[in-house]
C-alpha positions as CSV (number, residue, x, y, z in Angstrom):
1,M,-212.2,153.5,31.0
2,A,-209.0,154.1,29.0
3,D,-208.0,151.7,26.2
4,L,-205.0,149.7,27.4
5,R,-204.4,147.7,24.2
6,V,-201.0,147.8,22.6
7,E,-199.5,146.2,19.5
8,I,-195.8,145.2,19.2
9,C,-194.5,143.9,15.9
10,G,-198.0,142.8,14.9
11,V,-198.7,141.0,18.1
12,K,-201.7,142.4,20.0
13,F,-201.6,142.7,23.8
14,N,-204.7,143.4,25.9
15,N,-202.6,145.7,28.0
16,P,-198.9,146.7,28.2
17,V,-198.1,144.8,31.4
18,I,-196.0,141.6,30.7
19,A,-194.6,139.2,33.3
20,A,-190.8,139.3,33.2
21,S,-188.8,136.2,32.6
22,G,-187.7,134.2,35.6
23,T,-190.3,135.7,38.0
24,Y,-193.5,134.1,36.8
25,G,-192.4,130.6,35.8
26,F,-194.7,129.4,33.1
27,G,-197.7,130.9,34.7
28,R,-199.2,127.9,36.4
29,E,-198.6,128.9,40.0
30,Y,-200.0,132.4,39.5
31,N,-203.0,131.0,37.7
32,E,-204.0,129.4,41.0
33,L,-204.3,132.9,42.4
34,Y,-206.0,134.7,39.5
35,D,-206.8,134.2,35.9
36,I,-203.5,135.0,34.1
37,S,-205.3,135.9,30.9
38,V,-205.9,139.4,32.5
39,I,-202.2,140.3,32.1
40,G,-200.7,141.5,28.8
41,G,-198.4,138.6,28.3
42,I,-195.8,136.3,29.8
43,S,-192.1,136.2,29.1
44,T,-191.4,132.6,30.2
45,K,-188.8,131.4,32.5
46,G,-185.6,131.2,30.5
47,V,-185.4,127.9,28.6
48,T,-182.3,126.2,27.3
49,L,-181.7,123.3,24.8
50,E,-181.2,120.8,27.6
51,P,-182.7,120.7,31.1
52,R,-180.7,122.6,33.7
53,L,-180.6,122.2,37.5
54,G,-179.2,125.7,38.1
55,N,-176.7,126.9,40.6
56,P,-176.0,125.7,44.2
57,V,-178.1,127.2,47.0
58,P,-178.4,129.8,48.5
59,R,-179.4,131.5,45.2
60,I,-181.3,134.5,46.3
61,A,-180.3,137.3,48.7
62,E,-182.0,140.5,49.8
63,S,-180.6,144.0,50.1
64,S,-182.0,147.5,50.5
65,S,-184.8,147.9,47.9
66,V,-183.4,145.1,45.8
67,I,-182.9,141.4,45.6
68,L,-180.0,139.4,44.1
69,N,-180.4,136.1,42.3
70,A,-178.1,133.5,40.8
71,V,-180.6,130.8,40.1
72,G,-178.6,129.7,37.1
73,L,-181.4,129.2,34.6
74,Q,-182.9,126.1,36.2
75,N,-185.5,124.9,33.7
76,P,-186.9,121.7,32.1
77,G,-185.5,122.3,28.6
78,V,-187.1,123.6,25.4
79,D,-188.6,120.3,24.3
80,H,-190.4,119.9,27.7
81,F,-191.6,123.5,27.4
82,I,-193.1,122.9,24.0
83,K,-194.8,119.7,25.0
84,Y,-196.1,120.5,28.5
85,D,-196.0,124.2,29.2
86,L,-196.9,125.9,25.9
87,P,-200.3,124.1,25.6
88,F,-201.3,125.4,29.0
89,L,-200.4,129.0,28.0
90,R,-202.2,128.6,24.7
91,E,-205.3,127.3,26.5
92,K,-205.2,130.5,28.7
93,G,-205.0,132.7,25.6
94,V,-202.2,134.8,27.0
95,V,-199.5,136.3,24.7
96,T,-196.5,134.0,25.1
97,I,-192.9,135.2,24.7
98,A,-190.4,132.4,24.9
99,N,-187.3,133.6,26.7
100,V,-184.3,131.6,25.5
101,A,-180.7,131.3,26.7
102,G,-177.7,129.5,25.4
103,S,-174.0,128.9,25.9
104,T,-173.1,129.2,22.2
105,L,-174.5,130.9,19.0
106,E,-175.6,127.5,17.8
107,D,-177.7,127.0,20.9
108,Y,-179.7,130.1,20.1
109,G,-180.1,129.1,16.5
110,H,-181.4,125.6,17.4
111,M,-183.9,126.9,19.9
112,C,-185.3,129.6,17.7
113,K,-185.8,127.1,14.9
114,K,-187.7,124.8,17.3
115,L,-189.9,127.7,18.6
116,D,-190.6,129.5,15.3
117,G,-194.3,129.7,14.7
118,L,-195.2,128.1,18.0
119,V,-195.0,131.2,20.3
120,D,-196.0,134.8,19.8
121,M,-192.5,136.2,20.2
122,V,-189.0,135.0,21.2
123,E,-186.9,136.9,23.6
124,L,-183.1,136.4,23.6
125,N,-181.4,136.3,27.0
126,I,-177.9,137.3,25.9
127,S,-176.5,137.8,29.5
128,C,-175.4,134.2,29.8
129,P,-171.7,133.1,29.6
130,N,-170.7,132.2,26.1
131,V,-168.4,129.1,26.5
132,K,-166.7,129.7,23.1
133,A,-165.8,133.3,24.1
134,G,-164.1,132.4,27.3
135,G,-167.2,132.8,29.4
136,M,-167.9,136.4,28.3
137,A,-171.6,137.0,27.9
138,L,-172.8,137.5,24.3
139,G,-174.5,140.7,25.4
140,I,-171.4,142.6,26.4
141,K,-169.7,143.5,23.1
142,P,-171.8,145.2,20.4
143,E,-170.3,142.9,17.7
144,N,-171.4,139.8,19.6
145,V,-174.9,141.3,20.2
146,E,-175.2,141.8,16.4
147,E,-174.0,138.3,15.7
148,V,-176.3,136.5,18.1
149,S,-179.3,138.6,16.9
150,R,-178.5,137.7,13.3
151,V,-178.2,134.0,14.1
152,A,-181.6,134.0,15.9
153,K,-183.4,136.1,13.3
154,R,-182.2,133.8,10.5
155,E,-184.1,130.9,12.1
156,L,-187.3,132.9,12.9
157,K,-189.3,133.0,9.8
158,K,-192.7,133.6,11.5
159,T,-192.0,134.8,15.0
160,P,-190.8,138.3,15.9
161,L,-187.5,138.6,17.8
162,I,-186.9,140.5,21.0
163,V,-183.3,141.0,22.2
164,K,-183.0,141.5,25.9
165,L,-180.2,143.9,26.7
166,S,-177.8,143.7,29.6
167,P,-177.1,146.9,31.5
168,N,-173.6,145.8,32.4
169,V,-172.0,147.4,29.3
170,E,-170.1,150.5,28.2
171,S,-173.0,151.9,26.2
172,I,-176.5,150.3,26.1
173,A,-177.5,152.5,23.2
174,V,-174.6,151.2,21.1
175,N,-175.6,147.6,21.9
176,A,-179.2,148.4,21.1
177,M,-178.2,149.6,17.7
178,A,-176.1,146.5,17.2
179,A,-179.1,144.3,18.0
180,E,-181.2,146.3,15.5
181,M,-178.5,145.9,12.8
182,G,-178.6,142.1,13.5
183,G,-182.3,142.0,12.8
184,A,-184.0,142.4,16.1
185,D,-187.6,143.4,15.7
186,C,-187.9,144.7,19.3
187,L,-185.7,145.3,22.4
188,S,-186.3,144.7,26.1
189,L,-184.3,146.2,28.9
190,V,-182.9,146.2,31.3
191,N,-181.8,142.8,32.4
192,T,-180.3,142.6,35.9
193,F,-177.2,144.4,37.1
194,T,-174.3,142.4,38.6
195,G,-174.0,142.7,42.4
196,M,-172.9,141.1,45.6
197,V,-174.2,140.9,49.2
198,I,-171.7,139.9,52.0
199,D,-172.6,138.3,55.3
200,I,-170.3,140.4,57.6
201,E,-170.5,137.8,60.4
202,K,-169.3,135.0,58.2
203,R,-167.2,137.3,56.0
204,A,-168.5,135.5,53.0
205,P,-170.9,136.2,50.1
206,V,-174.5,135.3,50.9
207,I,-175.1,133.8,47.5
208,A,-173.2,130.5,46.7
209,N,-172.4,131.9,43.3
210,R,-170.8,134.9,45.1
211,T,-172.4,137.4,42.7
212,G,-175.9,137.7,41.4
213,G,-178.3,139.7,39.3
214,V,-179.7,142.8,41.0
215,S,-183.4,143.7,40.5
216,G,-186.1,145.5,42.3
217,A,-187.3,149.0,43.1
218,G,-183.8,150.3,43.8
219,I,-182.7,150.0,40.1
220,K,-185.6,151.8,38.6
221,P,-184.0,155.3,38.0
222,I,-181.1,153.7,36.2
223,A,-183.4,151.5,34.1
224,V,-185.6,154.4,33.1
225,R,-182.6,156.4,32.0
226,M,-181.4,153.5,29.8
227,V,-184.8,153.0,28.3
228,Y,-185.0,156.7,27.5
229,E,-181.5,156.5,25.8
230,V,-182.3,153.4,23.8
231,A,-185.8,154.5,22.6
232,R,-184.1,157.5,21.0
233,S,-181.3,155.5,19.4
234,V,-183.3,152.8,17.5
235,A,-186.3,152.7,15.2
236,I,-187.7,149.4,16.6
237,P,-190.0,149.2,19.7
238,V,-188.7,149.0,23.2
239,I,-190.1,147.1,26.2
240,G,-189.0,148.6,29.5
241,M,-188.4,146.9,32.8
242,G,-186.4,147.4,36.0
243,G,-187.9,148.0,39.4
244,I,-191.6,148.5,38.4
245,M,-193.7,148.2,41.5
246,T,-196.7,150.4,40.7
247,G,-198.9,151.6,37.8
248,E,-197.2,155.0,38.1
249,D,-193.8,153.3,37.6
250,A,-195.1,151.6,34.5
251,I,-196.3,154.9,33.1
252,E,-192.9,156.5,33.8
253,F,-191.2,153.8,31.6
254,M,-193.8,154.4,28.8
255,M,-193.3,158.1,28.9
256,A,-189.5,157.4,28.6
257,G,-190.2,155.6,25.3
258,A,-191.3,152.0,26.2
259,V,-194.3,150.7,24.3
260,A,-194.9,148.1,27.0
261,V,-193.3,147.0,30.3
262,Q,-192.3,143.9,32.1
263,V,-192.8,143.3,35.8
264,G,-190.5,141.1,37.7
265,T,-189.4,141.3,41.3
266,A,-192.8,142.9,42.3
267,N,-194.4,139.5,41.7
268,F,-192.3,138.1,44.6
269,T,-193.3,140.9,47.0
270,D,-196.9,140.9,46.0
271,P,-198.3,137.9,44.0
272,Y,-201.2,140.1,42.8
273,A,-198.8,142.9,41.6
274,M,-199.6,142.6,37.9
275,P,-203.4,142.9,38.1
276,R,-202.9,145.7,40.6
277,I,-200.5,147.6,38.3
278,I,-202.9,147.2,35.4
279,S,-205.7,148.7,37.5
280,E,-203.5,151.5,38.7
281,M,-202.4,152.4,35.2
282,S,-206.1,152.5,34.1
283,D,-207.0,154.7,37.1
284,W,-204.2,157.1,36.4
285,L,-205.1,157.5,32.7
286,D,-208.8,158.1,33.6
287,R,-207.8,160.7,36.2
288,H,-205.8,162.5,33.5
289,G,-208.4,162.3,30.8
290,I,-206.3,160.1,28.6
291,D,-208.4,157.7,26.4
292,N,-205.6,155.5,25.1
293,V,-202.4,154.3,26.8
294,N,-200.5,154.7,23.5
295,E,-200.9,158.5,23.9
296,I,-198.3,158.6,26.7
297,I,-195.5,156.7,24.9
298,N,-192.3,158.8,24.5
299,T,-193.9,162.0,25.8
300,V,-191.1,163.2,28.1
301,K,-190.7,166.9,27.5
């Protein structure tokens, strides 16, 4: 059986398959179905400084090979996470990546300071509207990406920083380099694309927020291309995501340059998706006589 272990910024993962933020909660529900310690790690539901109720319903819509969501970062807040959810994840022994979101640079700094040394890694969700920039997401302009990365890194003395990149930009490679210049230890991509679904009988958007983040199998080719571009633009590790439904999909991302992957929407269509994907990756490696999963990283000819 192939060795699936990977290491990212000094953090050791049993395998490269990580639950993507917002699709796995804090792991409790999935642990009722299987022992979540079998997966590589969990990027938690996005947490904010204060509890949030999220957007009005309906917040999720389906389209061909994709789903749209505008949940609005509903979460119990970072203090609740530290007190109630983090001990559960620590008890399970699963690598814990705290996904954090904010409305200002100060929000990110405060949360990183609270989480430093408590979690294995911190992942910045920089696709949220920045209230001090007229509602523009911090992840759009490279100068803002660099600034928020620098603010977060300044507060993280013990914990590696992942910056999660938005695909809704002019050049994701330029933004990746900006995050690296700001001090990011690792990058994850892609976050969701912006889209809309319209109910043609009502002549109105299906989602109350009108637009939402597009994820699922339909975005995979674009996500693979972006991972390929970014992996060749920076010297820091890249975690790939976007439409991964099978072990073969995960291997494709790793061949494009990702050192690990995150699985999101697949968890909604198949609650056992992650253990299955891990098994499928192992089987593929065995069939091809590959002893270690790290051998396939960045091997596109």
